[in-house]
C-alpha positions, 0 to 999 in steps of 0.5 A: 934671549930666547932659549931653543931646545938644544940650549937645554941638556938632556935631563932639562929636556926630560923634566920639561917633557914630563911637566908638560904631561902634568905634575911631576912630583919627582922634579928635583929642586935644583932642576925646578929652579933652573927651569924657572930661572930659564923662564920655562916654569913657574911656581904654583900653589901645588908645586912647580909647573910648566908655563906657556913658553916652556910648553910652546918649547916642548911642542915645537921640539916634538913637532920638529922630531916628527918632520925629521 
């Protein structure tokens, strides 16, 4: 089942937006695990980072905000 932006709570949305900008050292471990479980982030050698699915979700949400 694919997630949509509104499936995420505000803190999850914020964390994903920050990850989309680059490294997010303040990301809480519990939040990182949730985003990984959702399939929106992945573990990397330098920490947790956004993956393709997460990036697409953020970009689509930002584009939808512009249109509205």
